[in-house]
N, C-alpha and C positions, 0 to 999 in steps of 0.2 A: 510597196504597192505598185501595181502596174498603172501605166498611164490610162487616163480615161479615153474612151473611144466614142464616136458618134453612135447614137442609138441604133441606127440601121446596120452597124458593123458588128454588133454583138451576137454571138452564137449562144454560148452558155456562159454563166458567170456565178461566182460564189458571193453570197451575202453573209457578212460577219456581223453579229449583233448581240446585245445583251437582252435576256428574257426578263420577265417580271420579277424573278428571284435574283436578278443581277448576275446571272451566270452567262458566260460566253457560249454562243451557239453559232453554227453556220448552216446555210442551206445552199444547195446547188440548183440554179434555176435555168430553165430552157429559154430560148429566144422569145418565147411567148410569155415569159415571166412566171410560168408554172413551176412549182417545186418538183424536182425529179429525185432529189436525195437530201437528207439532212443529217445532222450530227447525232441525233437520237439520244444525246446526253448533253448536259451543261458542263462547262469547264470553269473552274475558279480563275485560272490564268488565261489571258488572251493568247499567249504564246502556245498553249496546249491546244487551243481551238485551231490555230493556224497550223500546228503540226498535223492535226486531223485532216485539214484541207489538203496538205501536201501528201499525206498518205493516199488520199483519193486520187489526186493528180498523178501520182506515180504508179497507180495500179492498172494502167491501160493494158498491160501484158498478163494480167491475172487470168487464169483459166476459168471457164464457165462449165460447171457440172450440172447436168440435167437430173432432176429427181433426187 
């Protein structure tokens, strides 16, 4: 896990949590704490949810296709 930062220093952050069915999920939140992306599925294993986060983190060079 990354070190905690002061609230004013945060741009975007991931929140990792268990849902009501005890499945692991993640959400990506903007500086205003609004969700901008989420896992869209639950994971049995925490490591799998973290893997999903890492896929999103590593997709910054993914192309954008219109239409």
